[in-house]
N, C-alpha and C positions, 0 to 999 in steps of 0.2 A: 295456246290454250284459250278456249272460248270463255265468255263472261260467265255462263252458267256453271261450267266446270270450276272456274276460279272461286265462285261463291260457295259451291259445294265443298271444295277443299278447305276454304276458310271456315265454314261451319263445322267441318269435321275436326279441324285443329282446335277450335274453341271448345267443342264438346270433349275432346281428348284432354285438354288442359283442365277443364272443369272436373272431369272424372278423376284425374290425377290429384288435384287439390282435395277433392272430397275423400279420396282414399287416404291421403296423408293426414287429414283431420281425424278420420276414424282410427287410424293406427296410433296417432298421438294420444287420442282420448283413451283408447284401450291400454296403452302403455301407462298413462297416468293412473288409471284405475288399478292396474296390476301392481304398480309401485307407488301407491298413494303415500306410504310413510316416507319413502325416500324423496318423493316430490315435495311433501310437506316440509321435510327437514331442509331441503334445498331452498324452498321458498322462504322459510324462516331465516336462513343464512343471508339470502339476498336482501330481505327486508331489513335485517340488522345492518348490513353494510350500507344500504342506501337510506337508512333512517334520517341522518342529518339533511340529506338533499330533499327528502320528502317533507320534513319539518320546515325547511326553508321555503319550499313552494307553497305550503299551507300558510305560512306567515305572510308571504308575498301576496297571496290571494286575499287575506284579511286586511293587509296594509294598503292594498290598491285604492279603495275608496278614499282613505285619508290622503294618500299621495295625490290623487286627482284633485281633491279639495284644495290642498296647499298649493299645488301647481297652478291652478287657475287664479288663486289670490296673489301669487308672487310673480306672475307672468309680466305684468306691466312694469313692476319695479325693476326686474332684471333687464328688461328691454331698454329701460332708461339708463341704467348703470353701465351695462355692457353693450357696446355698439354691434359687435358681431353676433348675429342671430343664433348661429350654431352653438357658440360658447355660452350665450345667455340661457339657451334651452338646457344645455348640459348642466350648468350650475344650478338652475332652477330644479331640474330633476333630482340632482344629488341632495340638495337641501330638503326638498319635499319628501324624499325617501327616508332620510335620516329622521326627520320630524315624525313621519308616520310610524317608524319603528319605535321612537320614544313614546308616542301615544299608545301604541299597542302594548308595549311593556308596562306602561303606567296603568292601563286598564287591567292587565293580568295581575300586577302587584296589588292593586286595589281590591280585586275580587278575592285573591288569596288571603290578604290581611283581613278581609271581612268574614271569610269563611273559617279559616283555620283556628283562630283564637276562640271563636264562638263554638266551633265544633269540639275542640279539646275540652273547653270548660263544661260544655253540655255532657260530654261522655263521662268526664270525671264526676260531675254532679250526679248523673244517673247511676253510675257505678257505686257511688258512696251511699246513695239514698234509695236504691231500687227497692229494697225490702219495705221501707216506710211508704214509698209511693204506691206500691202494689197493695199494701194494707189499706191505704187511704182510698184507693179505687174500689176495694172490696167493701169498705164501709159505705162508700157512695152508692154502690150497687144495692146494698142492703137497705139504704135509705130510700132509693128510688122504687124498689120493689115492696116497700112498706113492711119489711120483715117477713115476707112470705117464704123466702129462701134463706132465712137467717142461719139455720143449722148448717147448711151446705157451705155458705160463705164463711162463717166463723170457723168451721173445720178446716177449710183451705187456709184461712189466716193463721190458725194455731199450729199448722204443720211446719211453721218456721221456714219461710221461703229461702232464707239465707242458707239453709242446709244444702239446698240444691246447688247454689253457687259454689259453696265450699267443696261439695263432691266433684263438681266440674273442675275446680282448681286442683284437687288432689289427683284426679285422673290425668290432667295435663302434666302435673309434676312427674307422675309415674311414666308418662310417655317420653318426657324429656330425659329422665334418667335412663330409660330403657334404650334410647337411641339418640345420644347427644350428637354424634357425628352427623346424623341426618339433619338435625336442627341447625347445626353450625353451617353445613353446606347450603341449606336453604337460606339462612340469613345472609351468608356471604354472596350467594348468587343474586339475592334481592338487592343488596347494597351495590353490587356491580351493575345491575340493570338500571337502578336509579342514577348511578354515576354516569353510565353511558347515555342515559336520556338527557341528563343535564348538559353533558358535553355536546350531544346532538342539538340541543336548543341553542347553545352558544355558536356552534358552527352554522346552524340554520339561520341565525341572525345575519351573518355575513352573506350567506347564500341568498336570502331574501332581498338584501340591498342590491346585490349584483343582478338578480333577476329583474327587479323593477327598473333599475337604471338602463338595462339593455333589452327590455321586453319587446320593443318594436323590432329590434334586430333579430331576436329569436323568432318572432312571428314571420318576418320576411324570409329567414333562412328555411323555416319549416314549409312555407308556401312554395318557395323555390324548389325544394326537394320533392314535394308532392307533384308539382307541375312537370318536373323532370322525369319522374318515375312513371306517372300515369298519363294516358291520353287526355287531351283537353276536356272531353266529355265527362270522363270519370274524375278528373281533377276538380271540376266544378261541383260535382256531387259531394266529394270528400270535403271540400272547403265549406260548402253549405252545411253539411252535417257537423263539421267542427264549430262553425259559428253558432248553430243551434244548441250544441252541447254546452258551449261556454255560456250561452244565455240561460240555459236550464240550471246549470250548476251555480252560476253567479246569482241568479234570481232566487233560487231556493235557499242556498246556504246563508247569503247575506240577509235575505228576508226573514229567515228563521231565527237568526241571531237577534235582529231588531225586534221581532215578535217576542222572543224569550225575555229580552231586557225589559220590554214594556210590561209583560205579565209579572216579572219579578218586582218591578216598582209598584204596580197596582197591588200585588199581594202584600208588599211591605207596608204601604200606607193603610191598607185594610186591616192588617194586624195591629198597627198602632191605634187605629180608631176603635177596634174591638178589644184593645188591651190584651193581646195574646202574648204568651211568653215566647222568648227567643225569636223576635220578629226578623232579625237579620239572617239568622241561620235558616229559618223556615222559608222565607221568601227567596233566598239564594237557591235552596234545594228545589223549590217549585220552578224557579226560572231556568235553572240548568237542565232539569229533567224535561222541561217543556220543549227543549230542542229536539228530543226524540219524537218522531211523528207517531201519532195514534196512541201508543202505549205510554209515552213519556209522562203525561199528566197523572196517570194512575200510578206509575212507578214512584213519582214524587209525592203523591198523596199519602201513600202507606207510611213511610217513616215520619213525615211531618205530623200527621194526625196522631200516630202512636206517641211521639215525643210530647205533644201538647196534652194528649189524653192522660198520660201518666202524671203530668203535673197538675192539670185541672181538667177532670173528666168532662164536665159540661161544656167547657170551652173547646175541648177536642171535637165534640159533636157539632158545635157551631162552626168550627173551622172546616170540618168535612163538608158541611153544606155550602160554606163560602167558596171552597175550592171547586166543588162541582159546578156552582153557578159561574165562577170565574172561567172555568174551562169551556163551558157552553158559550159564554160571551166571546172567548177567544176563537173557538171553532167556527162560530157563525157570523162574527162581526170583525174582530181585530185581525185574525189570521187571513181571511179572504181579502180584506182591504190591502194588507201588506204584500202577501204572496201572490194574490190574483190567481191566474192560471199558469203559474211559472213552470209547472211540471206537465200539465196537459194530460194527466192520466186519471182514471177513475179511482174511487175509494178502494175497490177490490185490489187493484194493482199496487196501491200504496201499502195496504196490509200485507200483500204478497211480498213486496220488497222488504218491508220491515222484518217479517218473520224469517225470510231467507237470509237477509243480511245479518241478523242476530245469530242464526245458526252457524254461519261461516266465520264472522269476525266480531261477534259480540256487539257492544254498544256502538262502536264506530261503524260497524257494518249496518246497523239500524239507521244511522244518519245518512251515510253515503249511498246506501242501496236505492233510496227513492229517486234521486236524480239519475242514477245509472239505469234503472228500469225505465225511467222517463225517456232517456236517450234511445234505449233499445226499442221502446214502444214507438217512438217517432220514426226510427229507421224502418221498423216493420211496417208501419203505415205507408211510408214512402215507397217501400218495395212492393207492397200489395197494390198500390195505385199504379205503379209502373207496369205490373204484370197485367192488370185488367185493361190498362190503356193500350197495351200491345195487342190485345184481342178486340180493341175498339168497343169496349164496354164502359159503362159509367164509372167514374172515379169517386162519386159521392156515396158515402157509406149508407146514408138514409135510404137510398134507392134499393138497397138489398134487404130491408127490413121485412117486406112482405113477399120476397122472391119465392116463386114456386119453381120456375124453370126458365131457361133461355131459349128463345125462338131461334131455331137453327137456320131459318131462311132470312129473317130480318135482323137477327142478332140483338133483339130487344129483350129486356127483362120483363118477364110475365109474372104478375102477381097471382097469389093463390086466391081462388074465388071466395072461399069462406073468410079469409083474412081481408080481402078487398071489401067484402060486404060489411065486415065489422068496422073497417076503417071509414067507410062511407057513413055508417050509422053514427060513429063517434064525431065525425066532422059535422054532420047534420045536427046532432044534439048540441054541440058546442055553438053552432050558429044560432040555434033557438035560444040558448041561454043568453048569448050576447044581445039578441034582438029584444028579449024580455027586459034585460038590463037597460 
């Protein structure tokens, strides 16, 4: 068989394999659409089974910075105590991992203790005094409007707001009496879910320790498997994409956590300075919701402003202004300094990721969708560069901004005449401005 025939057969085999894979993907996608409920139920079951493992990996991801910190500090000490280098490294890794788990659990306990008591006391207080607080807000509105809407406001106040709450409670009691079995099953399933989650956290602690202790081994095994399955050319691409994905996820999530903690502390001290009610609760809500990209600050502003407004209306307005200013500082100064260009995607794709993630997986989807879209965006960019490079075209995206067509003889990118003229005028105008300066 000649060389040309061999290359043609090789090309036909590759094309056939590509068509088979594409057909399998289309069939699988059609099957998932036709059996969406069954697929969703199967996915829920798989997620429930692997929940402790997933929790363990998340905990290991969060513990890793602490472990690296402790490991660097204890390295010299263990090398002096233990002569065997391998044994010293293993002992150092084990102690550092356990300490990082203690630190992570301590932070979680501190946050829970800061949130839960304040949250419970605030809910109880608002529930017991909601009528008086709304009445006070109506009086404040009457005072601010200088009595211009006194009749309307006083009528709303005299309608006894508590009756609405009582009617809601009666309706709830009727519903409970009407279908007690449903309520019992709902409560039972909720208790079971909470219990399963607690067990998952306990198992996840052990999983996180094992993952961190053997993380280099896991990496080596994964790389070995990739190099064994794929040709060196494709192995290098997969390894590069894996490194970039880890960099994106690590930079975004750890950076976002640090950013949210800083915003929470700034909000707390700001509330203390302005003598705002419920400073711990309010700053915790602002900090936690800030973790959600784009919409998080506004999600956190709604309940916090409402809580403060019901207590002291004027301070509620001041707090709204404070939160808006704080989020502008975070979005334009603190966030970019911490996160940098960790995702490498534009604002549109961030919004797209948040909306899509929320639609599929709620709040957690809003958080995780951004780095996932960033990885897909990176892969798409690499693939596009590979395709144009095969055709011996420029891989620089900016070269395609003014593209009109490709010269078939020289294979050059030809700019559109009108766009080219505009570009020259803009460059000339910018040079004149610089010269005048």
